[in-house]
ROMILUM-387865 format. One record per residue (C-alpha): x, y, z; residue in three letters. Coordinates in steps of 0.5 Angstrom, whole numbers, padded with zeros to 4 digits, always signed. Example, Ala and Ser with C-alpha at 12.3 -4.5 7.8 and 13.67 -1.06 7.14 Angstrom:
<sites>
+0025-0009+0016ala;+0027-0002+0014ser;
</sites>
This chain:
<sites>
+0397+0168+0185met;+0395+0173+0190ala;+0393+0169+0197leu;+0388+0171+0202leu;+0390+0169+0209asn;+0384+0167+0213leu;+0385+0165+0221leu;+0380+0161+0224phe;+0380+0160+0232val;+0376+0154+0234gly;+0370+0154+0240asp;+0372+0159+0245ile;+0370+0156+0252val;+0369+0160+0258gly;+0373+0165+0261lys;+0380+0161+0260pro;+0379+0161+0252gly;+0377+0168+0252leu;+0383+0170+0255glu;+0387+0166+0251met;+0385+0169+0245val;+0385+0176+0247leu;+0392+0175+0250asn;+0395+0171+0243trp;+0391+0173+0238leu;+0395+0180+0236pro;+0401+0175+0235ser;+0398+0170+0231leu;+0395+0175+0226ile;+0402+0178+0226ser;+0405+0171+0225lys;+0400+0169+0219tyr;+0399+0175+0216lys;+0392+0174+0217ala;+0387+0178+0212asp;+0381+0175+0215leu;+0380+0173+0223val;+0374+0169+0225ile;+0372+0165+0231val;+0367+0161+0234asn;+0364+0164+0240gly;+0358+0160+0242glu;+0361+0157+0248asn;+0365+0164+0250thr;+0360+0166+0256asn;+0361+0160+0261glu;+0360+0155+0256gly;+0353+0158+0254lys;+0353+0163+0249gly;+0356+0170+0248ile;+0355+0177+0251leu;+0356+0183+0248pro;+0362+0185+0252lys;+0365+0179+0250glu;+0364+0180+0243gly;+0366+0187+0243glu;+0373+0185+0246glu;+0374+0180+0241leu;+0372+0185+0235phe;+0377+0190+0239ala;+0383+0185+0238lys;+0382+0184+0231gly;+0376+0179+0230val;+0372+0180+0224his;+0366+0175+0224val;+0364+0171+0230ile;+0360+0164+0228thr;+0355+0160+0233gly;+0352+0154+0234gly;+0347+0150+0238asn;+0349+0154+0244his;+0348+0160+0241thr;+0341+0160+0244trp;+0342+0158+0251asp;+0342+0165+0254lys;+0337+0171+0252arg;+0342+0176+0252gln;+0346+0172+0246thr;+0339+0172+0242gln;+0338+0180+0243asp;+0346+0181+0241tyr;+0345+0177+0234ile;+0339+0181+0233lys;+0343+0188+0233val;+0350+0185+0231glu;+0351+0182+0224pro;+0358+0180+0225arg;+0355+0175+0230val;+0352+0169+0226leu;+0348+0163+0228arg;+0347+0157+0224pro;+0343+0159+0217gln;+0339+0153+0217asn;+0335+0155+0223tyr;+0327+0156+0221pro;+0325+0162+0217arg;+0324+0168+0222gly;+0329+0166+0227thr;+0333+0172+0230his;+0340+0173+0227gly;+0344+0172+0221asn;+0347+0166+0218gly;+0352+0169+0214tyr;+0356+0175+0213tyr;+0360+0178+0207ile;+0367+0181+0210ala;+0371+0186+0207glu;+0378+0185+0207thr;+0384+0189+0203pro;+0384+0183+0198lys;+0377+0182+0197gly;+0370+0180+0200lys;+0369+0173+0203val;+0363+0170+0205ala;+0363+0167+0212val;+0357+0162+0212val;+0355+0158+0219asn;+0351+0152+0218leu;+0349+0147+0223gln;+0348+0139+0222gly;+0342+0135+0224arg;+0345+0128+0226thr;+0345+0127+0233phe;+0342+0135+0234met;+0336+0139+0233ala;+0332+0137+0227thr;+0333+0144+0223ile;+0333+0145+0216asp;+0337+0142+0211cys;+0344+0144+0211pro;+0346+0142+0204phe;+0340+0145+0201arg;+0341+0151+0205thr;+0348+0152+0203ser;+0345+0152+0195asp;+0341+0157+0197his;+0346+0162+0200ile;+0351+0160+0195leu;+0346+0163+0190ser;+0346+0169+0193lys;+0353+0170+0195val;+0357+0168+0189lys;+0354+0175+0186ala;+0359+0178+0190glu;+0365+0174+0191thr;+0368+0167+0190asn;+0371+0166+0196met;+0366+0163+0201val;+0368+0160+0208phe;+0363+0155+0212ile;+0363+0154+0219asp;+0359+0147+0220phe;+0357+0146+0227his;+0356+0139+0227ala;+0356+0132+0231glu;+0358+0127+0226ala;+0364+0126+0222thr;+0360+0123+0216ala;+0355+0129+0216glu;+0361+0134+0215lys;+0365+0130+0210leu;+0359+0129+0206ala;+0358+0136+0206leu;+0365+0137+0204ala;+0364+0133+0198his;+0357+0136+0196tyr;+0361+0143+0196leu;+0368+0141+0193asp;+0370+0146+0188gly;+0364+0151+0190lys;+0367+0154+0197val;+0374+0156+0199ser;+0373+0152+0206ala;+0369+0148+0210ile;+0371+0147+0217val;+0368+0143+0223gly;+0366+0145+0230thr;+0362+0143+0236his;+0366+0137+0238thr;+0372+0141+0242his;+0377+0135+0239val;+0382+0137+0234gln;+0382+0132+0228thr;+0388+0131+0224ala;+0385+0130+0217asp;+0386+0137+0215glu;+0387+0137+0207arg;+0385+0140+0200ile;+0379+0136+0197phe;+0380+0135+0189pro;+0376+0141+0187glu;+0380+0146+0191gly;+0376+0146+0198thr;+0380+0146+0204ala;+0377+0142+0210tyr;+0378+0139+0217ile;+0373+0135+0221ser;+0374+0139+0227asp;+0378+0145+0229val;+0378+0144+0236gly;+0377+0147+0243met;+0380+0154+0245thr;+0380+0153+0253gly;+0382+0149+0259pro;+0384+0142+0257tyr;+0384+0139+0264his;+0377+0138+0263ser;+0372+0134+0259val;+0371+0138+0253ile;+0371+0144+0257gly;+0367+0142+0263met;+0370+0140+0270lys;+0372+0133+0271val;+0368+0131+0277thr;+0361+0133+0275pro;+0362+0131+0268ala;+0364+0124+0270leu;+0358+0124+0275asn;+0354+0125+0269arg;+0356+0119+0266phe;+0356+0115+0272ile;+0350+0117+0275tyr;+0346+0119+0269gln;+0343+0125+0272thr;+0344+0132+0271pro;+0350+0136+0274gln;+0352+0143+0274lys;+0356+0145+0268tyr;+0362+0148+0271glu;+0368+0151+0266ile;+0375+0148+0268ala;+0381+0153+0268ser;+0387+0149+0267asp;+0392+0147+0261asp;+0389+0152+0257val;+0390+0151+0249his;+0388+0155+0243leu;+0386+0151+0237ala;+0386+0154+0230ala;+0387+0153+0223val;+0390+0158+0217val;+0387+0157+0210ile;+0390+0161+0204lys;+0385+0162+0199ile;+0387+0164+0191asp;+0383+0171+0191thr;+0382+0170+0183ala;+0379+0163+0183thr;+0377+0162+0191gly;+0380+0155+0191lys;+0384+0154+0197ala;+0392+0153+0196ala;+0394+0151+0203glu;+0391+0149+0210ile;+0395+0149+0217glu;+0393+0146+0223arg;+0395+0150+0230ile;+0395+0148+0237ile;+0398+0153+0242phe;+0402+0151+0246pro;+0403+0144+0243glu;+0401+0139+0248phe;+0407+0136+0252ser;+0409+0129+0251lys;+0413+0128+0257ala;+0410+0124+0263asn;
</sites>
């Protein structure tokens, strides 16, 4: 059985997260013998979007595809970037006519892989249906490859699990992003689809999901807008490695990564 090794790095948050990826990605690629590297980059530039300079730095370090989410739209420069760079994705289920691409067929030494970006609707924007959108995309990409990876950028765990059941056996893997908190439920569904509810955040963990603690607390205490400031301390990289059978497109293994591991000492 020939296996393709796919490395996915969860939501890169600000300069601390970007520097973590740029410093350690080559070692991770070597360690896990990654054939395909995907990162979620929607929070790379100060927590809001990604700029061309950051995208090119990531591609130069071995990234093949950059996925996005609801914060893709927060900076005009990001919207301009996705118009001209097909490897930088936005969720496919935004309305027809929205700039950018929601999927990309990546070439690897072990075959083509379709990388699809979808966004949930529960507690988020009421965009097009991710379930029906996935049906449409699969009808297009299955003619080229049976290896399909989905970054499902969604708030609700129930919606992520529902999509996993809906697409079990139809795609190789579905990984959740957006909440910035890594879950410990990685597994392979009965028909061969690898799944995790959220890969987690690559960025500063002495924070509130990447934001400096004081303004984040004030948002909750006073219920008023606060300046969004990226934190800087206790930086970790969150990722998963998925092994995919190149013949069947089914997942053989999924491994969760947090680097460096959290200290358990007081």
